[in-house]
C-alpha positions as CSV (number, residue, x, y, z in Angstrom):
1,X,-17.2,27.4,17.8
2,X,-17.3,24.4,15.4
3,X,-18.5,20.9,16.3
4,X,-18.5,17.9,14.0
5,X,-20.8,15.1,14.7
6,X,-19.8,11.8,13.0
7,X,-22.2,8.8,13.1
8,X,-21.0,5.4,12.0
9,X,-22.7,2.4,10.5
10,X,-26.4,1.8,10.7
11,X,-27.1,5.1,12.4
12,X,-28.7,6.3,9.1
13,X,-31.5,4.0,10.2
14,X,-32.4,5.9,13.4
15,X,-36.1,6.2,13.8
16,X,-36.6,2.9,11.8
17,X,-34.1,0.5,13.3
18,X,-34.9,-1.1,16.7
19,X,-37.0,1.8,18.1
20,X,-37.1,0.1,21.5
21,X,-33.3,0.6,21.7
22,X,-32.7,3.7,19.6
23,X,-36.0,5.6,19.7
24,X,-38.3,6.6,16.9
25,X,-36.7,9.9,15.9
26,X,-34.4,10.2,12.8
27,X,-31.1,11.8,13.5
28,X,-31.8,14.5,10.9
29,X,-34.9,15.6,12.9
30,X,-32.9,15.5,16.1
31,X,-30.0,17.5,14.5
32,X,-32.4,20.4,13.8
33,X,-33.3,20.6,17.5
34,X,-29.6,20.5,18.5
35,X,-28.9,23.3,16.2
36,X,-31.8,25.4,17.6
37,X,-30.5,24.7,21.2
38,X,-27.0,25.8,20.3
39,X,-27.4,28.6,17.7
40,X,-24.0,30.0,18.5
41,X,-22.3,26.8,17.6
42,X,-21.7,25.6,14.0
43,X,-22.8,21.9,14.2
44,X,-21.8,19.9,11.1
45,X,-23.0,16.4,10.6
46,X,-21.6,13.4,8.7
47,X,-22.7,9.8,8.6
48,X,-21.1,6.8,6.9
49,X,-21.4,3.1,7.0
50,X,-17.8,2.9,5.7
51,X,-14.8,2.8,8.1
52,X,-12.4,4.6,5.7
53,X,-14.8,7.5,5.2
54,X,-15.1,8.0,8.9
55,X,-11.3,8.1,9.2
56,X,-11.1,10.6,6.3
57,X,-13.6,12.9,8.1
58,X,-11.7,12.7,11.3
59,X,-8.6,13.7,9.4
60,X,-10.4,16.5,7.6
61,X,-11.7,18.2,10.7
62,X,-9.3,17.0,13.3
63,X,-7.0,20.0,13.2
64,X,-9.6,22.8,12.6
65,X,-12.7,22.1,14.6
66,X,-13.2,22.7,18.3
67,X,-14.7,19.3,19.0
68,X,-15.9,16.0,17.5
69,X,-18.7,13.9,18.7
70,X,-18.2,10.3,17.4
71,X,-20.7,7.5,17.5
72,X,-18.7,4.9,15.7
73,X,-21.5,2.3,16.0
74,X,-20.2,-1.2,15.6
75,X,-16.7,0.1,14.7
76,X,-16.4,1.1,18.4
77,X,-15.6,-2.5,19.2
78,X,-13.5,-3.4,16.2
79,X,-11.6,-0.5,14.7
80,X,-8.0,0.1,15.7
81,X,-7.8,2.3,12.6
82,X,-10.5,4.7,13.9
83,X,-8.8,4.8,17.3
84,X,-5.5,5.6,15.6
85,X,-7.2,8.4,13.6
86,X,-8.5,10.0,16.8
87,X,-5.1,9.8,18.4
88,X,-3.5,11.4,15.4
89,X,-5.5,14.6,15.4
90,X,-5.5,17.5,17.9
91,X,-9.3,18.1,18.0
92,X,-10.7,16.5,21.1
93,X,-13.2,13.7,20.5
94,X,-16.1,12.6,22.8
95,X,-17.4,9.1,22.2
96,X,-21.2,9.0,22.1
97,X,-23.5,6.0,22.3
98,X,-27.3,6.1,22.2
99,X,-27.7,2.8,24.0
100,X,-25.9,1.7,27.2
101,X,-23.1,-0.4,25.7
102,X,-22.6,-2.1,29.0
103,X,-26.2,-3.4,29.1
104,X,-25.9,-5.1,25.7
105,X,-24.0,-8.1,24.4
106,X,-20.7,-8.8,26.0
107,X,-18.6,-8.0,22.9
108,X,-20.1,-4.4,23.0
109,X,-18.6,-3.8,26.5
110,X,-15.1,-3.1,25.1
111,X,-14.6,0.1,23.3
112,X,-11.4,0.2,21.3
113,X,-11.7,4.0,20.6
114,X,-12.2,5.1,24.2
115,X,-8.5,5.3,25.0
116,X,-8.2,8.0,22.3
117,X,-11.2,10.0,23.4
118,X,-11.5,12.7,26.1
119,X,-14.7,11.0,27.4
120,X,-17.8,9.0,26.7
121,X,-21.5,9.5,27.0
122,X,-23.5,6.2,26.9
123,X,-27.0,5.1,27.4
124,X,-28.8,8.4,27.6
125,X,-30.4,8.2,24.2
126,X,-30.1,11.1,21.7
127,X,-29.7,13.4,24.7
128,X,-26.1,12.2,24.9
129,X,-25.2,14.3,21.9
130,X,-26.5,17.4,23.6
131,X,-24.5,16.6,26.8
132,X,-21.4,16.1,24.7
133,X,-21.8,19.5,23.0
134,X,-22.2,21.1,26.4
135,X,-18.8,19.6,27.4
136,X,-17.2,21.8,24.7
137,X,-19.0,25.1,25.7
């Protein structure tokens, strides 16, 4: 089984940025624990602050991987193009958010990408990635 994790803008700052919201662990450190929890699953990781690169990665893996976990960051609320990319591939996508988007600013309550995803995990911290992987098992 192959799972692609795609993290969007500013998620490269996990562990440094707003630790009261996002925690104090870097994603790279968390990724190692995910891989040890799921040794039978190939877990690939990609992060970009650039919308087009996220779309390119969805296109690249969207017909050959078993699942995609996408935390589109701020693009969740603005990117019709990412939503269209998800709709255009056959690999199912689970939307993941570290924070609870419904407890944040009003503009974050609307996800443009949700309609193209099979589901969403929101507000459970980094554990949301683990739960999303379990969906694909």
